[in-house]
C-alpha positions, -999 to +999 in steps of 0.1 A: -163-436+110-198-421+107-231-440+113-254-436+084-291-446+082-298-480+095-267-480+118-243-487+089-208-474+096-195-452+068-158-445+062-156-409+049-126-416+027-143-444+010-176-424+006-156-397-011-139-420-035-106-426-017-084-410+008-086-372+009-056-350+018-081-326+035-097-352+058-082-368+089-089-404+099-120-393+117-134-376+086-130-341+100-112-314+081-075-310+088-075-273+079-099-247+091-110-219+068-090-189+081-118-165+072-146-185+088-181-193+075-185-163+054-153-168+034-124-147+021-128-109+017-131-112-021-160-137-016-177-115+009-175-086-017-189-108-044-218-119-022-226-082-014-225-073-051-248-102-060-272-091-033-273-056-048-279-071-082-308-090-068-322-059-052-321-040-085-336-069-105-365-075-081-371-039-072-408-032-065-417-069-061-426-085-028-395-106-023-371-115+005-334-114-003-313-136+019-276-142+022-261-174+035-292-188+051-307-223+048-334-229+021-343-263+036-377-253+049-389-236+017-374-260-008-366-293+009-330-288-004-304-288+023-282-259+011-272-224+022-268-204-010-247-172-010-278-152-022-314-164-026-345-145-035-379-157-023-412-145-037-433-139-005-466-144-023-459-177-040-432-189-016-409-198-045-373-191-052 
């Protein structure tokens, strides 16, 4: 059980629409990703290729190209996209 806002206890299997074969009774994953946070080798290669594409597309512009970092502070969206491009002047994605 998790405690949501206002102290309400949430059952993760109910919140997800029923029991999940990937979650234990405590809501934690039963299986760990064997490749860790960054993913399988093919995914890592795809992210590297996307980063190179972004470098080419935004060449000569004042941008920051990030991989796997949070965009919460800049966008108020709690995600870590594989590749993100931020315009330094405007602060936009």
